[in-house]
C-alpha positions in Angstrom: -13.3 -6.4 -18.1 -9.4 -6.8 -17.6 -7.5 -3.7 -16.6 -5.6 -1.9 -19.5 -2.8 0.3 -19.0 -2.5 3.0 -21.4 0.5 4.3 -22.6 2.1 6.1 -25.5 3.9 2.6 -26.7 0.5 1.0 -26.6 -2.0 3.1 -27.5 -2.7 1.4 -30.9 -4.0 -1.8 -29.1 -6.7 0.2 -27.5 -9.1 0.2 -29.9 -9.1 -3.6 -30.4 -9.5 -4.1 -26.8 -12.4 -1.6 -26.9 -13.8 -3.5 -30.0 -13.7 -6.9 -28.2 -15.4 -5.6 -24.9 -18.3 -3.8 -27.3 -18.6 -6.9 -29.0 -20.3 -8.7 -26.1 -23.5 -6.3 -26.3 -23.1 -5.2 -22.7 -23.1 -1.6 -21.7 -19.6 -0.5 -20.2 -18.6 1.9 -17.8 -15.1 3.4 -18.5 -13.1 5.0 -15.8 -9.8 6.5 -16.9 -7.5 7.3 -14.0 -3.3 7.7 -13.7 -1.8 4.6 -13.1 0.2 4.2 -10.1 2.3 1.3 -9.1 1.1 -0.9 -6.2 3.4 -1.0 -3.0 6.5 -2.9 -3.9 7.7 -5.7 -2.5 10.5 -4.1 -0.4 8.4 -1.9 1.1 6.1 -4.7 2.2 9.3 -6.5 3.6 10.2 -3.6 5.5 6.8 -3.3 6.9 6.8 -6.8 8.4 10.3 -6.1 9.6 9.0 -3.3 11.6 6.0 -5.1 12.7 8.5 -7.7 14.0 10.8 -5.1 15.9 8.0 -3.2 17.5 6.0 -6.3 18.7 9.4 -7.4 20.3 10.2 -4.1 21.7 6.7 -3.8 23.5 6.2 -7.4 24.6 10.1 -6.5 26.2 8.4 -3.8 28.2 6.4 -6.5 29.8 2.9 -5.1 29.9 1.7 -7.6 27.4 3.2 -9.9 24.7 2.8 -9.1 21.2 3.1 -10.6 17.5 3.8 -9.0 14.3 0.3 -9.6 13.5 -1.3 -7.9 16.1 0.9 -5.0 15.7 0.0 -4.9 11.8 -3.5 -5.0 12.5 -3.2 -2.3 15.1 -1.1 -0.1 12.9 -3.4 -0.5 9.7 -6.2 0.5 12.0 -4.2 3.5 13.0 -2.4 5.0 10.1 -3.7 2.9 6.9 -6.1 4.8 4.7 -9.3 3.4 4.0 -9.9 2.0 0.7 -13.4 1.8 -1.1 -14.5 -2.3 -2.0 -17.9 -2.5 -3.9 -19.4 -5.8 -4.2 -23.2 -6.2 -5.1 -23.6 -2.6 -5.4 -22.7 -1.6 -1.7 -19.5 0.1 -0.9 -17.5 -0.5 2.2 -14.1 1.1 2.9 -11.1 -1.2 4.4 -8.2 -0.7 5.7 -5.3 -2.9 3.7 -1.8 -2.3 2.8 -2.5 -4.6 -0.3 -4.5 -1.7 -1.9 -1.9 1.0 -1.3 0.4 2.4 -4.2 3.8 3.1 -3.9 3.4 6.9 -2.6 0.6 5.8 -0.5 2.5 3.2 1.4 5.5 5.4 1.6 3.4 7.9 3.4 2.1 4.7 5.8 5.6 3.7 6.5 6.5 7.3 7.7 3.7 7.6 9.9 4.8 4.3 11.3 8.5 5.6 11.4 7.4 8.7 13.3 5.1 7.2 15.8 7.6 4.7 16.6 9.9 7.5 17.3 7.7 9.2 19.5 7.2 6.0 21.4 11.0 5.6 21.6 10.8 2.6 19.8 13.9 2.1 17.3 13.3 0.5 13.9 15.5 -0.7 11.6 16.3 1.4 8.3 18.7 -0.2 6.0 21.0 2.4 4.0 20.1 0.6 0.9 16.2 0.0 1.3 14.0 1.7 -1.2 12.3 3.5 1.8 15.1 5.2 2.3 15.7 5.9 -1.3 12.5 7.7 -1.1 13.3 9.5 1.8 16.6 11.1 0.0 14.5 11.7 -3.0 11.8 13.6 -0.9 14.6 15.9 1.1 16.2 16.9 -2.0 
């Protein structure tokens, strides 16, 4: 079944979607949860910018060389919440920024920002970026 995002504006379409599903003769489980936007492209872009900046700054210490992919994997392991993925009746918990919604991604970025600050790393936060706007809204 495809995902159906229910809203006041499309509630009349719900019955036709349900009739189509029921016409298959199969049994269905319907789960209703609040809709939340997936992480945004600007959030994703900022995350990759930070991964690169962190890799460059850590490499500059001379201890070891790092690239943005390695930093991404380490930060995911450290700060990304695990999400359930069920296949063939077995559930695994995976850490993937692709599975985060806008709020969860903001929290993830905030955790990275705070960690970097504590380590003396400097991250670029453009004044006009979505992350900065969400920070401002939280502080209001």
